[in-house]
PDB file of all heavy atoms in Angstrom:
ATOM      1  N   MET A   1       0.848  -1.188   0.000  1.00  0.00           N
ATOM      2  CA  MET A   1       0.000   0.000   0.000  1.00  0.00           C
ATOM      3  C   MET A   1       0.885   1.239   0.000  1.00  0.00           C
ATOM      4  O   MET A   1       1.663   1.430   0.930  1.00  0.00           O
ATOM      5  CB  MET A   1      -0.864  -0.030   1.255  1.00  0.00           C
ATOM      6  CG  MET A   1      -1.853   1.080   1.282  1.00  0.00           C
ATOM      7  SD  MET A   1      -3.093   0.706   2.526  1.00  0.00           S
ATOM      8  CE  MET A   1      -2.775   2.001   3.648  1.00  0.00           C
ATOM      9  N   LYS A   2       0.768   2.036  -1.035  1.00  0.00           N
ATOM     10  CA  LYS A   2       1.615   3.229  -1.164  1.00  0.00           C
ATOM     11  C   LYS A   2       0.848   4.461  -0.706  1.00  0.00           C
ATOM     12  O   LYS A   2      -0.285   4.669  -1.116  1.00  0.00           O
ATOM     13  CB  LYS A   2       2.046   3.387  -2.624  1.00  0.00           C
ATOM     14  CG  LYS A   2       3.069   4.470  -2.796  1.00  0.00           C
ATOM     15  CD  LYS A   2       3.606   4.452  -4.216  1.00  0.00           C
ATOM     16  CE  LYS A   2       4.826   5.311  -4.302  1.00  0.00           C
ATOM     17  NZ  LYS A   2       4.685   6.632  -4.644  1.00  0.00           N
ATOM     18  N   ILE A   3       1.467   5.219   0.161  1.00  0.00           N
ATOM     19  CA  ILE A   3       0.845   6.453   0.646  1.00  0.00           C
ATOM     20  C   ILE A   3       1.355   7.611  -0.209  1.00  0.00           C
ATOM     21  O   ILE A   3       2.565   7.815  -0.299  1.00  0.00           O
ATOM     22  CB  ILE A   3       1.200   6.689   2.127  1.00  0.00           C
ATOM     23  CG1 ILE A   3       0.719   5.517   2.976  1.00  0.00           C
ATOM     24  CG2 ILE A   3       0.600   7.995   2.614  1.00  0.00           C
ATOM     25  CD1 ILE A   3       1.175   5.581   4.409  1.00  0.00           C
ATOM     26  N   PRO A   4       0.461   8.336  -0.844  1.00  0.00           N
ATOM     27  CA  PRO A   4       0.929   9.472  -1.668  1.00  0.00           C
ATOM     28  C   PRO A   4       1.479  10.601  -0.798  1.00  0.00           C
ATOM     29  O   PRO A   4       0.830  11.034   0.148  1.00  0.00           O
ATOM     30  CB  PRO A   4      -0.329   9.913  -2.416  1.00  0.00           C
ATOM     31  CG  PRO A   4      -1.460   9.403  -1.602  1.00  0.00           C
ATOM     32  CD  PRO A   4      -0.969   8.165  -0.912  1.00  0.00           C
ATOM     33  N   MET A   5       2.699  11.011  -1.102  1.00  0.00           N
ATOM     34  CA  MET A   5       3.328  12.091  -0.355  1.00  0.00           C
ATOM     35  C   MET A   5       3.886  13.115  -1.336  1.00  0.00           C
ATOM     36  O   MET A   5       4.482  12.747  -2.337  1.00  0.00           O
ATOM     37  CB  MET A   5       4.491  11.555   0.496  1.00  0.00           C
ATOM     38  CG  MET A   5       4.056  10.657   1.620  1.00  0.00           C
ATOM     39  SD  MET A   5       5.454  10.046   2.553  1.00  0.00           S
ATOM     40  CE  MET A   5       6.040  11.551   3.301  1.00  0.00           C
ATOM     41  N   ASP A   6       3.673  14.371  -1.029  1.00  0.00           N
ATOM     42  CA  ASP A   6       4.306  15.396  -1.854  1.00  0.00           C
ATOM     43  C   ASP A   6       5.592  15.856  -1.166  1.00  0.00           C
ATOM     44  O   ASP A   6       5.999  15.305  -0.149  1.00  0.00           O
ATOM     45  CB  ASP A   6       3.348  16.566  -2.110  1.00  0.00           C
ATOM     46  CG  ASP A   6       2.827  17.190  -0.827  1.00  0.00           C
ATOM     47  OD1 ASP A   6       3.196  16.707   0.255  1.00  0.00           O
ATOM     48  OD2 ASP A   6       2.069  18.169  -0.910  1.00  0.00           O
ATOM     49  N   LEU A   7       6.237  16.835  -1.731  1.00  0.00           N
ATOM     50  CA  LEU A   7       7.551  17.245  -1.248  1.00  0.00           C
ATOM     51  C   LEU A   7       7.481  17.828   0.162  1.00  0.00           C
ATOM     52  O   LEU A   7       8.363  17.585   0.982  1.00  0.00           O
ATOM     53  CB  LEU A   7       8.147  18.272  -2.224  1.00  0.00           C
ATOM     54  CG  LEU A   7       9.584  18.681  -1.922  1.00  0.00           C
ATOM     55  CD1 LEU A   7      10.506  17.473  -1.950  1.00  0.00           C
ATOM     56  CD2 LEU A   7      10.051  19.733  -2.913  1.00  0.00           C
ATOM     57  N   SER A   8       6.422  18.561   0.478  1.00  0.00           N
ATOM     58  CA  SER A   8       6.332  19.171   1.804  1.00  0.00           C
ATOM     59  C   SER A   8       6.162  18.108   2.889  1.00  0.00           C
ATOM     60  O   SER A   8       6.724  18.232   3.969  1.00  0.00           O
ATOM     61  CB  SER A   8       5.173  20.163   1.854  1.00  0.00           C
ATOM     62  OG  SER A   8       3.950  19.504   1.623  1.00  0.00           O
ATOM     63  N   ASP A   9       5.407  17.048   2.594  1.00  0.00           N
ATOM     64  CA  ASP A   9       5.254  15.964   3.568  1.00  0.00           C
ATOM     65  C   ASP A   9       6.574  15.245   3.796  1.00  0.00           C
ATOM     66  O   ASP A   9       6.940  14.946   4.929  1.00  0.00           O
ATOM     67  CB  ASP A   9       4.203  14.961   3.085  1.00  0.00           C
ATOM     68  CG  ASP A   9       2.793  15.540   3.130  1.00  0.00           C
ATOM     69  OD1 ASP A   9       2.577  16.478   3.914  1.00  0.00           O
ATOM     70  OD2 ASP A   9       1.939  15.057   2.377  1.00  0.00           O
ATOM     71  N   ALA A  10       7.290  14.981   2.720  1.00  0.00           N
ATOM     72  CA  ALA A  10       8.570  14.295   2.841  1.00  0.00           C
ATOM     73  C   ALA A  10       9.573  15.154   3.616  1.00  0.00           C
ATOM     74  O   ALA A  10      10.338  14.648   4.437  1.00  0.00           O
ATOM     75  CB  ALA A  10       9.113  13.963   1.457  1.00  0.00           C
ATOM     76  N   THR A  11       9.565  16.464   3.392  1.00  0.00           N
ATOM     77  CA  THR A  11      10.461  17.367   4.103  1.00  0.00           C
ATOM     78  C   THR A  11      10.129  17.401   5.592  1.00  0.00           C
ATOM     79  O   THR A  11      11.027  17.391   6.439  1.00  0.00           O
ATOM     80  CB  THR A  11      10.357  18.786   3.511  1.00  0.00           C
ATOM     81  OG1 THR A  11      10.599  18.713   2.112  1.00  0.00           O
ATOM     82  CG2 THR A  11      11.360  19.721   4.136  1.00  0.00           C
ATOM     83  N   TYR A  12       8.839  17.402   5.919  1.00  0.00           N
ATOM     84  CA  TYR A  12       8.415  17.433   7.312  1.00  0.00           C
ATOM     85  C   TYR A  12       8.814  16.157   8.040  1.00  0.00           C
ATOM     86  O   TYR A  12       9.311  16.193   9.168  1.00  0.00           O
ATOM     87  CB  TYR A  12       6.895  17.637   7.364  1.00  0.00           C
ATOM     88  CG  TYR A  12       6.342  17.691   8.764  1.00  0.00           C
ATOM     89  CD1 TYR A  12       6.647  18.764   9.595  1.00  0.00           C
ATOM     90  CD2 TYR A  12       5.524  16.679   9.244  1.00  0.00           C
ATOM     91  CE1 TYR A  12       6.146  18.821  10.883  1.00  0.00           C
ATOM     92  CE2 TYR A  12       5.019  16.730  10.526  1.00  0.00           C
ATOM     93  CZ  TYR A  12       5.335  17.796  11.342  1.00  0.00           C
ATOM     94  OH  TYR A  12       4.841  17.841  12.604  1.00  0.00           O
ATOM     95  N   VAL A  13       8.626  15.014   7.391  1.00  0.00           N
ATOM     96  CA  VAL A  13       8.998  13.739   7.996  1.00  0.00           C
ATOM     97  C   VAL A  13      10.511  13.671   8.194  1.00  0.00           C
ATOM     98  O   VAL A  13      11.001  13.231   9.235  1.00  0.00           O
ATOM     99  CB  VAL A  13       8.489  12.565   7.135  1.00  0.00           C
ATOM    100  CG1 VAL A  13       9.071  11.242   7.619  1.00  0.00           C
ATOM    101  CG2 VAL A  13       6.966  12.522   7.157  1.00  0.00           C
ATOM    102  N   LEU A  14      11.264  14.131   7.197  1.00  0.00           N
ATOM    103  CA  LEU A  14      12.715  14.137   7.304  1.00  0.00           C
ATOM    104  C   LEU A  14      13.180  15.037   8.444  1.00  0.00           C
ATOM    105  O   LEU A  14      14.094  14.699   9.198  1.00  0.00           O
ATOM    106  CB  LEU A  14      13.319  14.590   5.974  1.00  0.00           C
ATOM    107  CG  LEU A  14      14.844  14.552   5.899  1.00  0.00           C
ATOM    108  CD1 LEU A  14      15.349  13.124   6.025  1.00  0.00           C
ATOM    109  CD2 LEU A  14      15.317  15.166   4.598  1.00  0.00           C
ATOM    110  N   PHE A  15      12.529  16.181   8.614  1.00  0.00           N
ATOM    111  CA  PHE A  15      12.851  17.101   9.698  1.00  0.00           C
ATOM    112  C   PHE A  15      12.608  16.447  11.058  1.00  0.00           C
ATOM    113  O   PHE A  15      13.427  16.564  11.980  1.00  0.00           O
ATOM    114  CB  PHE A  15      12.010  18.367   9.543  1.00  0.00           C
ATOM    115  CG  PHE A  15      12.192  19.360  10.656  1.00  0.00           C
ATOM    116  CD1 PHE A  15      13.341  20.118  10.736  1.00  0.00           C
ATOM    117  CD2 PHE A  15      11.208  19.525  11.616  1.00  0.00           C
ATOM    118  CE1 PHE A  15      13.516  21.039  11.763  1.00  0.00           C
ATOM    119  CE2 PHE A  15      11.367  20.435  12.643  1.00  0.00           C
ATOM    120  CZ  PHE A  15      12.525  21.195  12.715  1.00  0.00           C
ATOM    121  N   LEU A  16      11.487  15.732  11.193  1.00  0.00           N
ATOM    122  CA  LEU A  16      11.200  15.054  12.453  1.00  0.00           C
ATOM    123  C   LEU A  16      12.215  13.966  12.756  1.00  0.00           C
ATOM    124  O   LEU A  16      12.641  13.805  13.905  1.00  0.00           O
ATOM    125  CB  LEU A  16       9.796  14.446  12.401  1.00  0.00           C
ATOM    126  CG  LEU A  16       8.639  15.433  12.470  1.00  0.00           C
ATOM    127  CD1 LEU A  16       7.319  14.686  12.361  1.00  0.00           C
ATOM    128  CD2 LEU A  16       8.689  16.238  13.751  1.00  0.00           C
ATOM    129  N   VAL A  17      12.623  13.220  11.732  1.00  0.00           N
ATOM    130  CA  VAL A  17      13.608  12.157  11.924  1.00  0.00           C
ATOM    131  C   VAL A  17      14.945  12.743  12.366  1.00  0.00           C
ATOM    132  O   VAL A  17      15.598  12.226  13.284  1.00  0.00           O
ATOM    133  CB  VAL A  17      13.765  11.340  10.624  1.00  0.00           C
ATOM    134  CG1 VAL A  17      14.965  10.405  10.710  1.00  0.00           C
ATOM    135  CG2 VAL A  17      12.495  10.541  10.355  1.00  0.00           C
ATOM    136  N   ILE A  18      15.365  13.843  11.749  1.00  0.00           N
ATOM    137  CA  ILE A  18      16.630  14.487  12.119  1.00  0.00           C
ATOM    138  C   ILE A  18      16.562  15.016  13.549  1.00  0.00           C
ATOM    139  O   ILE A  18      17.511  14.873  14.323  1.00  0.00           O
ATOM    140  CB  ILE A  18      16.975  15.600  11.117  1.00  0.00           C
ATOM    141  CG1 ILE A  18      17.322  14.978   9.759  1.00  0.00           C
ATOM    142  CG2 ILE A  18      18.138  16.450  11.620  1.00  0.00           C
ATOM    143  CD1 ILE A  18      17.513  16.002   8.665  1.00  0.00           C
ATOM    144  N   CYS A  19      15.434  15.600  13.917  1.00  0.00           N
ATOM    145  CA  CYS A  19      15.293  16.121  15.280  1.00  0.00           C
ATOM    146  C   CYS A  19      15.352  14.992  16.309  1.00  0.00           C
ATOM    147  O   CYS A  19      15.996  15.130  17.348  1.00  0.00           O
ATOM    148  CB  CYS A  19      13.983  16.890  15.412  1.00  0.00           C
ATOM    149  SG  CYS A  19      14.032  18.507  14.638  1.00  0.00           S
ATOM    150  N   CYS A  20      14.692  13.887  16.021  1.00  0.00           N
ATOM    151  CA  CYS A  20      14.733  12.747  16.942  1.00  0.00           C
ATOM    152  C   CYS A  20      16.142  12.183  17.040  1.00  0.00           C
ATOM    153  O   CYS A  20      16.608  11.846  18.131  1.00  0.00           O
ATOM    154  CB  CYS A  20      13.756  11.663  16.473  1.00  0.00           C
ATOM    155  SG  CYS A  20      12.037  12.138  16.666  1.00  0.00           S
ATOM    156  N   TRP A  21      16.831  12.085  15.908  1.00  0.00           N
ATOM    157  CA  TRP A  21      18.192  11.551  15.907  1.00  0.00           C
ATOM    158  C   TRP A  21      19.121  12.448  16.723  1.00  0.00           C
ATOM    159  O   TRP A  21      19.918  11.972  17.537  1.00  0.00           O
ATOM    160  CB  TRP A  21      18.691  11.438  14.467  1.00  0.00           C
ATOM    161  CG  TRP A  21      20.030  10.777  14.371  1.00  0.00           C
ATOM    162  CD1 TRP A  21      20.269   9.443  14.297  1.00  0.00           C
ATOM    163  CD2 TRP A  21      21.313  11.428  14.354  1.00  0.00           C
ATOM    164  NE1 TRP A  21      21.629   9.221  14.229  1.00  0.00           N
ATOM    165  CE2 TRP A  21      22.294  10.413  14.263  1.00  0.00           C
ATOM    166  CE3 TRP A  21      21.718  12.754  14.404  1.00  0.00           C
ATOM    167  CZ2 TRP A  21      23.648  10.717  14.227  1.00  0.00           C
ATOM    168  CZ3 TRP A  21      23.066  13.041  14.380  1.00  0.00           C
ATOM    169  CH2 TRP A  21      24.023  12.040  14.280  1.00  0.00           C
ATOM    170  N   LEU A  22      18.994  13.767  16.547  1.00  0.00           N
ATOM    171  CA  LEU A  22      19.830  14.690  17.303  1.00  0.00           C
ATOM    172  C   LEU A  22      19.507  14.631  18.788  1.00  0.00           C
ATOM    173  O   LEU A  22      20.409  14.676  19.624  1.00  0.00           O
ATOM    174  CB  LEU A  22      19.637  16.126  16.782  1.00  0.00           C
ATOM    175  CG  LEU A  22      20.287  16.431  15.442  1.00  0.00           C
ATOM    176  CD1 LEU A  22      19.906  17.836  14.993  1.00  0.00           C
ATOM    177  CD2 LEU A  22      21.792  16.297  15.512  1.00  0.00           C
ATOM    178  N   ALA A  23      18.234  14.529  19.135  1.00  0.00           N
ATOM    179  CA  ALA A  23      17.852  14.479  20.540  1.00  0.00           C
ATOM    180  C   ALA A  23      18.425  13.239  21.213  1.00  0.00           C
ATOM    181  O   ALA A  23      18.881  13.296  22.350  1.00  0.00           O
ATOM    182  CB  ALA A  23      16.329  14.495  20.661  1.00  0.00           C
ATOM    183  N   ILE A  24      18.432  12.119  20.512  1.00  0.00           N
ATOM    184  CA  ILE A  24      18.958  10.884  21.092  1.00  0.00           C
ATOM    185  C   ILE A  24      20.472  10.944  21.219  1.00  0.00           C
ATOM    186  O   ILE A  24      21.039  10.651  22.272  1.00  0.00           O
ATOM    187  CB  ILE A  24      18.531   9.678  20.236  1.00  0.00           C
ATOM    188  CG1 ILE A  24      17.016   9.476  20.354  1.00  0.00           C
ATOM    189  CG2 ILE A  24      19.266   8.415  20.663  1.00  0.00           C
ATOM    190  CD1 ILE A  24      16.472   8.475  19.363  1.00  0.00           C
ATOM    191  N   HIS A  25      21.144  11.369  20.161  1.00  0.00           N
ATOM    192  CA  HIS A  25      22.602  11.288  20.147  1.00  0.00           C
ATOM    193  C   HIS A  25      23.270  12.427  20.912  1.00  0.00           C
ATOM    194  O   HIS A  25      24.348  12.238  21.462  1.00  0.00           O
ATOM    195  CB  HIS A  25      23.103  11.247  18.704  1.00  0.00           C
ATOM    196  CG  HIS A  25      22.862   9.917  18.056  1.00  0.00           C
ATOM    197  ND1 HIS A  25      23.712   8.854  18.200  1.00  0.00           N
ATOM    198  CD2 HIS A  25      21.844   9.479  17.286  1.00  0.00           C
ATOM    199  CE1 HIS A  25      23.229   7.822  17.541  1.00  0.00           C
ATOM    200  NE2 HIS A  25      22.093   8.162  16.986  1.00  0.00           N
ATOM    201  N   LEU A  26      22.668  13.593  20.950  1.00  0.00           N
ATOM    202  CA  LEU A  26      23.279  14.681  21.703  1.00  0.00           C
ATOM    203  C   LEU A  26      23.038  14.528  23.198  1.00  0.00           C
ATOM    204  O   LEU A  26      23.834  14.992  24.001  1.00  0.00           O
ATOM    205  CB  LEU A  26      22.736  16.032  21.224  1.00  0.00           C
ATOM    206  CG  LEU A  26      23.189  16.442  19.819  1.00  0.00           C
ATOM    207  CD1 LEU A  26      22.591  17.799  19.466  1.00  0.00           C
ATOM    208  CD2 LEU A  26      24.699  16.515  19.717  1.00  0.00           C
ATOM    209  N   ASP A  27      21.946  13.878  23.585  1.00  0.00           N
ATOM    210  CA  ASP A  27      21.645  13.714  24.995  1.00  0.00           C
ATOM    211  C   ASP A  27      22.339  12.489  25.579  1.00  0.00           C
ATOM    212  O   ASP A  27      22.403  12.327  26.782  1.00  0.00           O
ATOM    213  CB  ASP A  27      20.132  13.595  25.190  1.00  0.00           C
ATOM    214  CG  ASP A  27      19.740  13.769  26.650  1.00  0.00           C
ATOM    215  OD1 ASP A  27      20.287  14.672  27.298  1.00  0.00           O
ATOM    216  OD2 ASP A  27      18.919  12.988  27.134  1.00  0.00           O
ATOM    217  N   ALA A  28      22.895  11.618  24.731  1.00  0.00           N
ATOM    218  CA  ALA A  28      23.482  10.377  25.208  1.00  0.00           C
ATOM    219  C   ALA A  28      24.716  10.649  26.069  1.00  0.00           C
ATOM    220  O   ALA A  28      24.901  10.013  27.093  1.00  0.00           O
ATOM    221  CB  ALA A  28      23.851   9.492  24.020  1.00  0.00           C
ATOM    222  N   GLY A  29      25.562  11.586  25.673  1.00  0.00           N
ATOM    223  CA  GLY A  29      26.781  11.834  26.414  1.00  0.00           C
ATOM    224  C   GLY A  29      26.642  12.879  27.494  1.00  0.00           C
ATOM    225  O   GLY A  29      27.493  12.987  28.367  1.00  0.00           O
ATOM    226  N   GLY A  30      25.582  13.653  27.467  1.00  0.00           N
ATOM    227  CA  GLY A  30      25.448  14.746  28.417  1.00  0.00           C
ATOM    228  C   GLY A  30      24.951  14.290  29.771  1.00  0.00           C
ATOM    229  O   GLY A  30      25.466  14.695  30.797  1.00  0.00           O
ATOM    230  N   GLY A  31      23.938  13.451  29.783  1.00  0.00           N
ATOM    231  CA  GLY A  31      23.359  13.017  31.042  1.00  0.00           C
ATOM    232  C   GLY A  31      22.624  14.134  31.751  1.00  0.00           C
ATOM    233  O   GLY A  31      22.392  14.069  32.945  1.00  0.00           O
ATOM    234  N   GLY A  32      22.217  15.170  31.021  1.00  0.00           N
ATOM    235  CA  GLY A  32      21.565  16.300  31.658  1.00  0.00           C
ATOM    236  C   GLY A  32      20.062  16.151  31.722  1.00  0.00           C
ATOM    237  O   GLY A  32      19.409  16.868  32.457  1.00  0.00           O
ATOM    238  N   GLY A  33      19.504  15.253  30.961  1.00  0.00           N
ATOM    239  CA  GLY A  33      18.059  15.084  30.969  1.00  0.00           C
ATOM    240  C   GLY A  33      17.337  16.289  30.410  1.00  0.00           C
ATOM    241  O   GLY A  33      16.258  16.642  30.862  1.00  0.00           O
ATOM    242  N   GLY A  34      17.946  16.972  29.451  1.00  0.00           N
ATOM    243  CA  GLY A  34      17.317  18.138  28.859  1.00  0.00           C
ATOM    244  C   GLY A  34      17.654  19.434  29.567  1.00  0.00           C
ATOM    245  O   GLY A  34      17.270  20.495  29.137  1.00  0.00           O
ATOM    246  N   LYS A  35      18.368  19.360  30.679  1.00  0.00           N
ATOM    247  CA  LYS A  35      18.741  20.584  31.385  1.00  0.00           C
ATOM    248  C   LYS A  35      19.931  21.250  30.706  1.00  0.00           C
ATOM    249  O   LYS A  35      20.708  20.592  30.030  1.00  0.00           O
ATOM    250  CB  LYS A  35      19.114  20.254  32.831  1.00  0.00           C
ATOM    251  CG  LYS A  35      17.970  19.678  33.618  1.00  0.00           C
ATOM    252  CD  LYS A  35      18.444  19.312  35.005  1.00  0.00           C
ATOM    253  CE  LYS A  35      17.334  18.617  35.754  1.00  0.00           C
ATOM    254  NZ  LYS A  35      17.795  18.051  37.001  1.00  0.00           N
ATOM    255  N   ARG A  36      20.067  22.525  30.932  1.00  0.00           N
ATOM    256  CA  ARG A  36      21.205  23.243  30.369  1.00  0.00           C
ATOM    257  C   ARG A  36      22.483  22.814  31.084  1.00  0.00           C
ATOM    258  O   ARG A  36      22.502  22.668  32.293  1.00  0.00           O
ATOM    259  CB  ARG A  36      20.970  24.743  30.550  1.00  0.00           C
ATOM    260  CG  ARG A  36      22.046  25.578  29.897  1.00  0.00           C
ATOM    261  CD  ARG A  36      21.649  27.031  29.921  1.00  0.00           C
ATOM    262  NE  ARG A  36      20.453  27.253  29.128  1.00  0.00           N
ATOM    263  CZ  ARG A  36      19.785  28.401  29.111  1.00  0.00           C
ATOM    264  NH1 ARG A  36      20.172  29.393  29.848  1.00  0.00           N
ATOM    265  NH2 ARG A  36      18.732  28.540  28.358  1.00  0.00           N
ATOM    266  N   SER A  37      23.530  22.588  30.302  1.00  0.00           N
ATOM    267  CA  SER A  37      24.781  22.142  30.892  1.00  0.00           C
ATOM    268  C   SER A  37      25.400  23.262  31.734  1.00  0.00           C
ATOM    269  O   SER A  37      25.356  24.424  31.369  1.00  0.00           O
ATOM    270  CB  SER A  37      25.765  21.714  29.806  1.00  0.00           C
ATOM    271  OG  SER A  37      26.072  22.792  28.973  1.00  0.00           O
ATOM    272  N   ARG A  38      25.972  22.878  32.854  1.00  0.00           N
ATOM    273  CA  ARG A  38      26.561  23.883  33.746  1.00  0.00           C
ATOM    274  C   ARG A  38      27.993  24.150  33.339  1.00  0.00           C
ATOM    275  O   ARG A  38      28.797  23.229  33.256  1.00  0.00           O
ATOM    276  CB  ARG A  38      26.515  23.372  35.169  1.00  0.00           C
ATOM    277  CG  ARG A  38      25.153  22.835  35.494  1.00  0.00           C
ATOM    278  CD  ARG A  38      24.792  23.122  36.902  1.00  0.00           C
ATOM    279  NE  ARG A  38      23.377  22.781  37.061  1.00  0.00           N
ATOM    280  CZ  ARG A  38      22.681  23.153  38.100  1.00  0.00           C
ATOM    281  NH1 ARG A  38      23.234  23.838  39.032  1.00  0.00           N
ATOM    282  NH2 ARG A  38      21.439  22.854  38.181  1.00  0.00           N
ATOM    283  N   VAL A  39      28.292  25.424  33.141  1.00  0.00           N
ATOM    284  CA  VAL A  39      29.648  25.812  32.769  1.00  0.00           C
ATOM    285  C   VAL A  39      30.364  26.225  34.052  1.00  0.00           C
ATOM    286  O   VAL A  39      29.884  27.079  34.785  1.00  0.00           O
ATOM    287  CB  VAL A  39      29.609  26.978  31.764  1.00  0.00           C
ATOM    288  CG1 VAL A  39      31.033  27.408  31.416  1.00  0.00           C
ATOM    289  CG2 VAL A  39      28.835  26.596  30.532  1.00  0.00           C
ATOM    290  N   PRO A  40      31.506  25.608  34.339  1.00  0.00           N
ATOM    291  CA  PRO A  40      32.216  25.994  35.566  1.00  0.00           C
ATOM    292  C   PRO A  40      32.737  27.429  35.475  1.00  0.00           C
ATOM    293  O   PRO A  40      33.201  27.863  34.427  1.00  0.00           O
ATOM    294  CB  PRO A  40      33.378  24.990  35.623  1.00  0.00           C
ATOM    295  CG  PRO A  40      33.531  24.474  34.242  1.00  0.00           C
ATOM    296  CD  PRO A  40      32.162  24.540  33.607  1.00  0.00           C
ATOM    297  N   SER A  41      32.637  28.130  36.561  1.00  0.00           N
ATOM    298  CA  SER A  41      33.102  29.514  36.561  1.00  0.00           C
ATOM    299  C   SER A  41      34.623  29.560  36.581  1.00  0.00           C
ATOM    300  O   SER A  41      35.275  28.758  37.242  1.00  0.00           O
ATOM    301  CB  SER A  41      32.554  30.261  37.779  1.00  0.00           C
ATOM    302  OG  SER A  41      32.997  29.609  38.945  1.00  0.00           O
ATOM    303  N   LEU A  42      35.175  30.499  35.832  1.00  0.00           N
ATOM    304  CA  LEU A  42      36.634  30.604  35.730  1.00  0.00           C
ATOM    305  C   LEU A  42      37.222  31.458  36.844  1.00  0.00           C
ATOM    306  O   LEU A  42      38.409  31.438  37.072  1.00  0.00           O
ATOM    307  CB  LEU A  42      37.019  31.193  34.367  1.00  0.00           C
ATOM    308  CG  LEU A  42      36.572  30.342  33.167  1.00  0.00           C
ATOM    309  CD1 LEU A  42      36.893  31.082  31.858  1.00  0.00           C
ATOM    310  CD2 LEU A  42      37.252  28.993  33.171  1.00  0.00           C
ATOM    311  N   GLY A  43      36.388  32.243  37.545  1.00  0.00           N
ATOM    312  CA  GLY A  43      36.919  33.156  38.526  1.00  0.00           C
ATOM    313  C   GLY A  43      36.830  32.666  39.892  1.00  0.00           C
ATOM    314  O   GLY A  43      36.122  32.518  40.708  1.00  0.00           O
TER     315      GLY A  43
END
């Protein structure tokens, strides 16, 4: 069963896939749980 998709639908799906991929891979090493990373003060 083929679902008809135009260019805007394909772009939207691709955008969602990229966002999910970035959310998984960027959060894997941080361990912040979505929180902003704490930058140690230099002073």
